[in-house]
Every structure is written in C-alpha cells, then in structure tokens.
TORKOL-4160 file (C-alpha; in steps of 0.2 Angstrom, whole numbers, padded with zeros to 4 digits, m for minus):
231
<pt num="1" X="0380" Y="m0260" Z="0016"/>
<pt num="2" X="0383" Y="m0279" Z="0013"/>
<pt num="3" X="0370" Y="m0289" Z="0023"/>
<pt num="4" X="0377" Y="m0300" Z="0037"/>
<pt num="5" X="0376" Y="m0318" Z="0035"/>
<pt num="6" X="0363" Y="m0326" Z="0045"/>
<pt num="7" X="0368" Y="m0333" Z="0062"/>
<pt num="8" X="0368" Y="m0352" Z="0064"/>
<pt num="9" X="0355" Y="m0359" Z="0073"/>
<pt num="10" X="0358" Y="m0371" Z="0088"/>
<pt num="11" X="0366" Y="m0387" Z="0084"/>
<pt num="12" X="0354" Y="m0401" Z="0080"/>
<pt num="13" X="0354" Y="m0414" Z="0094"/>
<pt num="14" X="0363" Y="m0430" Z="0090"/>
<pt num="15" X="0353" Y="m0443" Z="0082"/>
<pt num="16" X="0345" Y="m0456" Z="0093"/>
<pt num="17" X="0351" Y="m0473" Z="0094"/>
<pt num="18" X="0342" Y="m0485" Z="0083"/>
<pt num="19" X="0335" Y="m0494" Z="0097"/>
<pt num="20" X="0328" Y="m0478" Z="0105"/>
<pt num="21" X="0320" Y="m0473" Z="0088"/>
<pt num="22" X="0312" Y="m0490" Z="0087"/>
<pt num="23" X="0304" Y="m0488" Z="0104"/>
<pt num="24" X="0299" Y="m0471" Z="0104"/>
<pt num="25" X="0293" Y="m0467" Z="0087"/>
<pt num="26" X="0289" Y="m0483" Z="0076"/>
<pt num="27" X="0285" Y="m0480" Z="0059"/>
<pt num="28" X="0267" Y="m0477" Z="0053"/>
<pt num="29" X="0257" Y="m0493" Z="0052"/>
<pt num="30" X="0266" Y="m0502" Z="0066"/>
<pt num="31" X="0271" Y="m0519" Z="0062"/>
<pt num="32" X="0280" Y="m0523" Z="0078"/>
<pt num="33" X="0267" Y="m0536" Z="0083"/>
<pt num="34" X="0266" Y="m0543" Z="0065"/>
<pt num="35" X="0284" Y="m0547" Z="0065"/>
<pt num="36" X="0286" Y="m0553" Z="0083"/>
<pt num="37" X="0272" Y="m0566" Z="0079"/>
<pt num="38" X="0281" Y="m0571" Z="0062"/>
<pt num="39" X="0298" Y="m0573" Z="0073"/>
<pt num="40" X="0290" Y="m0585" Z="0085"/>
<pt num="41" X="0284" Y="m0596" Z="0070"/>
<pt num="42" X="0300" Y="m0596" Z="0061"/>
<pt num="43" X="0310" Y="m0600" Z="0077"/>
<pt num="44" X="0299" Y="m0613" Z="0082"/>
<pt num="45" X="0299" Y="m0621" Z="0065"/>
<pt num="46" X="0317" Y="m0619" Z="0058"/>
<pt num="47" X="0326" Y="m0616" Z="0075"/>
<pt num="48" X="0333" Y="m0600" Z="0081"/>
<pt num="49" X="0352" Y="m0604" Z="0074"/>
<pt num="50" X="0346" Y="m0609" Z="0058"/>
<pt num="51" X="0333" Y="m0595" Z="0055"/>
<pt num="52" X="0338" Y="m0579" Z="0046"/>
<pt num="53" X="0330" Y="m0561" Z="0048"/>
<pt num="54" X="0326" Y="m0563" Z="0030"/>
<pt num="55" X="0315" Y="m0578" Z="0034"/>
<pt num="56" X="0306" Y="m0568" Z="0048"/>
<pt num="57" X="0302" Y="m0554" Z="0035"/>
<pt num="58" X="0295" Y="m0566" Z="0022"/>
<pt num="59" X="0284" Y="m0575" Z="0035"/>
<pt num="60" X="0278" Y="m0557" Z="0041"/>
<pt num="61" X="0275" Y="m0551" Z="0022"/>
<pt num="62" X="0287" Y="m0537" Z="0024"/>
<pt num="63" X="0304" Y="m0532" Z="0017"/>
<pt num="64" X="0320" Y="m0537" Z="0026"/>
<pt num="65" X="0324" Y="m0519" Z="0030"/>
<pt num="66" X="0307" Y="m0516" Z="0038"/>
<pt num="67" X="0312" Y="m0529" Z="0052"/>
<pt num="68" X="0327" Y="m0518" Z="0056"/>
<pt num="69" X="0317" Y="m0503" Z="0058"/>
<pt num="70" X="0309" Y="m0512" Z="0074"/>
<pt num="71" X="0322" Y="m0524" Z="0079"/>
<pt num="72" X="0342" Y="m0522" Z="0079"/>
<pt num="73" X="0346" Y="m0540" Z="0076"/>
<pt num="74" X="0339" Y="m0558" Z="0077"/>
<pt num="75" X="0345" Y="m0558" Z="0095"/>
<pt num="76" X="0335" Y="m0543" Z="0098"/>
<pt num="77" X="0319" Y="m0553" Z="0091"/>
<pt num="78" X="0323" Y="m0567" Z="0103"/>
<pt num="79" X="0325" Y="m0555" Z="0118"/>
<pt num="80" X="0308" Y="m0546" Z="0113"/>
<pt num="81" X="0299" Y="m0563" Z="0112"/>
<pt num="82" X="0305" Y="m0568" Z="0130"/>
<pt num="83" X="0302" Y="m0550" Z="0137"/>
<pt num="84" X="0285" Y="m0549" Z="0130"/>
<pt num="85" X="0280" Y="m0567" Z="0136"/>
<pt num="86" X="0286" Y="m0564" Z="0154"/>
<pt num="87" X="0278" Y="m0547" Z="0155"/>
<pt num="88" X="0261" Y="m0555" Z="0150"/>
<pt num="89" X="0264" Y="m0568" Z="0164"/>
<pt num="90" X="0268" Y="m0556" Z="0177"/>
<pt num="91" X="0253" Y="m0545" Z="0172"/>
<pt num="92" X="0241" Y="m0561" Z="0172"/>
<pt num="93" X="0248" Y="m0567" Z="0188"/>
<pt num="94" X="0245" Y="m0551" Z="0197"/>
<pt num="95" X="0227" Y="m0551" Z="0190"/>
<pt num="96" X="0224" Y="m0568" Z="0196"/>
<pt num="97" X="0231" Y="m0565" Z="0214"/>
<pt num="98" X="0219" Y="m0550" Z="0216"/>
<pt num="99" X="0204" Y="m0562" Z="0218"/>
<pt num="100" X="0210" Y="m0573" Z="0233"/>
<pt num="101" X="0219" Y="m0572" Z="0249"/>
<pt num="102" X="0221" Y="m0589" Z="0253"/>
<pt num="103" X="0240" Y="m0594" Z="0250"/>
<pt num="104" X="0237" Y="m0611" Z="0243"/>
<pt num="105" X="0224" Y="m0604" Z="0231"/>
<pt num="106" X="0235" Y="m0590" Z="0226"/>
<pt num="107" X="0249" Y="m0602" Z="0221"/>
<pt num="108" X="0236" Y="m0613" Z="0211"/>
<pt num="109" X="0231" Y="m0596" Z="0201"/>
<pt num="110" X="0249" Y="m0592" Z="0197"/>
<pt num="111" X="0253" Y="m0611" Z="0191"/>
<pt num="112" X="0236" Y="m0611" Z="0181"/>
<pt num="113" X="0240" Y="m0594" Z="0172"/>
<pt num="114" X="0259" Y="m0600" Z="0169"/>
<pt num="115" X="0253" Y="m0616" Z="0160"/>
<pt num="116" X="0239" Y="m0607" Z="0151"/>
<pt num="117" X="0250" Y="m0594" Z="0144"/>
<pt num="118" X="0261" Y="m0607" Z="0136"/>
<pt num="119" X="0247" Y="m0619" Z="0130"/>
<pt num="120" X="0238" Y="m0605" Z="0120"/>
<pt num="121" X="0252" Y="m0606" Z="0107"/>
<pt num="122" X="0262" Y="m0621" Z="0104"/>
<pt num="123" X="0276" Y="m0612" Z="0093"/>
<pt num="124" X="0278" Y="m0600" Z="0108"/>
<pt num="125" X="0280" Y="m0615" Z="0119"/>
<pt num="126" X="0293" Y="m0622" Z="0108"/>
<pt num="127" X="0304" Y="m0605" Z="0107"/>
<pt num="128" X="0301" Y="m0602" Z="0125"/>
<pt num="129" X="0305" Y="m0620" Z="0131"/>
<pt num="130" X="0318" Y="m0626" Z="0119"/>
<pt num="131" X="0326" Y="m0612" Z="0108"/>
<pt num="132" X="0330" Y="m0600" Z="0123"/>
<pt num="133" X="0339" Y="m0614" Z="0132"/>
<pt num="134" X="0352" Y="m0617" Z="0117"/>
<pt num="135" X="0361" Y="m0600" Z="0122"/>
<pt num="136" X="0370" Y="m0597" Z="0139"/>
<pt num="137" X="0372" Y="m0580" Z="0135"/>
<pt num="138" X="0353" Y="m0577" Z="0132"/>
<pt num="139" X="0349" Y="m0587" Z="0148"/>
<pt num="140" X="0360" Y="m0577" Z="0158"/>
<pt num="141" X="0354" Y="m0561" Z="0151"/>
<pt num="142" X="0335" Y="m0565" Z="0154"/>
<pt num="143" X="0338" Y="m0574" Z="0170"/>
<pt num="144" X="0345" Y="m0558" Z="0177"/>
<pt num="145" X="0330" Y="m0547" Z="0172"/>
<pt num="146" X="0313" Y="m0552" Z="0168"/>
<pt num="147" X="0314" Y="m0570" Z="0175"/>
<pt num="148" X="0319" Y="m0563" Z="0192"/>
<pt num="149" X="0304" Y="m0552" Z="0192"/>
<pt num="150" X="0293" Y="m0566" Z="0188"/>
<pt num="151" X="0301" Y="m0577" Z="0202"/>
<pt num="152" X="0299" Y="m0562" Z="0213"/>
<pt num="153" X="0280" Y="m0563" Z="0211"/>
<pt num="154" X="0280" Y="m0582" Z="0216"/>
<pt num="155" X="0292" Y="m0578" Z="0230"/>
<pt num="156" X="0281" Y="m0565" Z="0237"/>
<pt num="157" X="0266" Y="m0577" Z="0238"/>
<pt num="158" X="0276" Y="m0590" Z="0248"/>
<pt num="159" X="0283" Y="m0578" Z="0259"/>
<pt num="160" X="0265" Y="m0571" Z="0263"/>
<pt num="161" X="0260" Y="m0589" Z="0266"/>
<pt num="162" X="0275" Y="m0592" Z="0279"/>
<pt num="163" X="0270" Y="m0575" Z="0288"/>
<pt num="164" X="0252" Y="m0582" Z="0289"/>
<pt num="165" X="0258" Y="m0599" Z="0296"/>
<pt num="166" X="0251" Y="m0608" Z="0282"/>
<pt num="167" X="0269" Y="m0613" Z="0276"/>
<pt num="168" X="0284" Y="m0620" Z="0285"/>
<pt num="169" X="0296" Y="m0606" Z="0288"/>
<pt num="170" X="0312" Y="m0616" Z="0288"/>
<pt num="171" X="0312" Y="m0616" Z="0269"/>
<pt num="172" X="0318" Y="m0601" Z="0259"/>
<pt num="173" X="0304" Y="m0593" Z="0249"/>
<pt num="174" X="0316" Y="m0590" Z="0235"/>
<pt num="175" X="0321" Y="m0608" Z="0234"/>
<pt num="176" X="0303" Y="m0614" Z="0235"/>
<pt num="177" X="0299" Y="m0602" Z="0221"/>
<pt num="178" X="0312" Y="m0610" Z="0210"/>
<pt num="179" X="0305" Y="m0627" Z="0214"/>
<pt num="180" X="0288" Y="m0622" Z="0209"/>
<pt num="181" X="0294" Y="m0613" Z="0193"/>
<pt num="182" X="0305" Y="m0628" Z="0189"/>
<pt num="183" X="0292" Y="m0640" Z="0191"/>
<pt num="184" X="0279" Y="m0629" Z="0180"/>
<pt num="185" X="0293" Y="m0627" Z="0168"/>
<pt num="186" X="0296" Y="m0646" Z="0166"/>
<pt num="187" X="0277" Y="m0649" Z="0165"/>
<pt num="188" X="0277" Y="m0636" Z="0149"/>
<pt num="189" X="0292" Y="m0645" Z="0141"/>
<pt num="190" X="0284" Y="m0662" Z="0142"/>
<pt num="191" X="0267" Y="m0656" Z="0135"/>
<pt num="192" X="0276" Y="m0647" Z="0121"/>
<pt num="193" X="0287" Y="m0663" Z="0116"/>
<pt num="194" X="0273" Y="m0675" Z="0119"/>
<pt num="195" X="0263" Y="m0682" Z="0105"/>
<pt num="196" X="0248" Y="m0684" Z="0115"/>
<pt num="197" X="0236" Y="m0670" Z="0116"/>
<pt num="198" X="0230" Y="m0666" Z="0134"/>
<pt num="199" X="0226" Y="m0650" Z="0145"/>
<pt num="200" X="0242" Y="m0642" Z="0151"/>
<pt num="201" X="0233" Y="m0631" Z="0162"/>
<pt num="202" X="0225" Y="m0647" Z="0171"/>
<pt num="203" X="0242" Y="m0651" Z="0178"/>
<pt num="204" X="0244" Y="m0635" Z="0188"/>
<pt num="205" X="0234" Y="m0642" Z="0203"/>
<pt num="206" X="0245" Y="m0657" Z="0204"/>
<pt num="207" X="0260" Y="m0648" Z="0204"/>
<pt num="208" X="0254" Y="m0635" Z="0217"/>
<pt num="209" X="0248" Y="m0649" Z="0228"/>
<pt num="210" X="0265" Y="m0658" Z="0227"/>
<pt num="211" X="0274" Y="m0642" Z="0231"/>
<pt num="212" X="0263" Y="m0637" Z="0245"/>
<pt num="213" X="0264" Y="m0654" Z="0253"/>
<pt num="214" X="0282" Y="m0651" Z="0255"/>
<pt num="215" X="0278" Y="m0632" Z="0261"/>
<pt num="216" X="0265" Y="m0637" Z="0273"/>
<pt num="217" X="0267" Y="m0631" Z="0290"/>
<pt num="218" X="0269" Y="m0646" Z="0303"/>
<pt num="219" X="0254" Y="m0649" Z="0313"/>
<pt num="220" X="0255" Y="m0643" Z="0331"/>
<pt num="221" X="0260" Y="m0656" Z="0343"/>
<pt num="222" X="0245" Y="m0664" Z="0353"/>
<pt num="223" X="0242" Y="m0657" Z="0370"/>
<pt num="224" X="0239" Y="m0669" Z="0385"/>
<pt num="225" X="0221" Y="m0665" Z="0385"/>
<pt num="226" X="0221" Y="m0670" Z="0366"/>
<pt num="227" X="0230" Y="m0686" Z="0369"/>
<pt num="228" X="0219" Y="m0692" Z="0382"/>
<pt num="229" X="0203" Y="m0689" Z="0371"/>
<pt num="230" X="0213" Y="m0700" Z="0357"/>
<pt num="231" X="0204" Y="m0718" Z="0357"/>
C-alpha cells in the first residue's frame, strides 16, 4: 500500500514588518546605539538633508545594509534621535522632581535638567535645535507625540503650584508650560550658536525666575489692621 503523503503543517505566520523585527529581535551584537550616535554626529556636521545613510554607516564603521537592519530610513534615524532625547528628558525630569515639593524648586529642577541634557553633547544640540526645525512634517509628527508628553510634565508642575496657591490661577498651565519650554529652547539655541563658551545650565534659574515672576500669585490685599500698622 502506498504511503500517504504527509499532511501539510500549519501555515507559517506572515513575516513581521521590518520595523517590528528591528524592535523585537535586533541582530546579535546590537549596533543600534552606535549607529544612532553616528547619525547625531553626521546630521550635526553635514546637515540632515545633505547627509546620506551611507555617511552614517561610514561614521559608525558598519556596512550601509547594517543600518537598515535597525532603521527603515534616514527619517527614521532622525525620529529615533528625537524620541531617545525626549524620553531621556522625561525620565530625568521625573527623577529630579522626586526630591522636592516646592513648586518653584520643581520648575528649577526641570529647567536645569533640560539645559544640562543638551549641553552634554553639542552635536545633539545642533540636531535637536536646528536640523529638526527644517521640516514641518517632522515637527508636526514629533509635537503630537513625545513633545506633548514632555510639555505635560511641565504643565503638571505648574498646575500643582496653582492648586497650592503658589502660582496665579488665571493663567492656563498649558500656556505657561509652553512659555517656559520656549524660553529654555531659545537659551539652548543661543548657547549652541554662540562662539562664546559658557555654562548653559547656569541660565536655568534666570529663566525660571522670569517665568515665575509672571506666574506669582498676587499678594493678598492689606487688611485695615495691616494698613494702620504701616508707617
């Protein structure tokens, strides 16, 4: 009797998209950080639009095909730089807030960590402050995701200060968060473009003092008894 052909086994699952494979099963000897740091240097020195993936591969000391094992495109590299930087800022911001309850001190802690993060690496500051701003598409994409989460961290501190009576309540905490972020952002850009070398972190307290001056709750009106004691 002729043997029956073996029954076919279950169909193999469809191949995962490249992005999913990259995130869940990177090749042995993960080169993701190496390539990302190389991209920061290349984008800062050549400009994002002038740079090629081959330039990043050469800087990282890997084959161009290796870059595509981790990143779908040059745009994906830029997005990953932004995401990594903002995630780091959010994590450090939460860590800094854990040590104090005073609303003004909490704003100072966020401001210092914001500027310290960018001052660690001038190439990163160039990419974050300049190259990201050249594309409306990138800015819209990033503003709707990670940047919104970072602004939410600042907004939460301001809202807590308003609830505690430390900050005036007639100001939107979202608007105030954007004002503080914008001031820090401008200080970082000026530092990055300046030929003069100075401590960027030292500017944090000045920025917070200026913003808090506008946020400060008005002093309570003097009572008749207080007015009588005034010489």
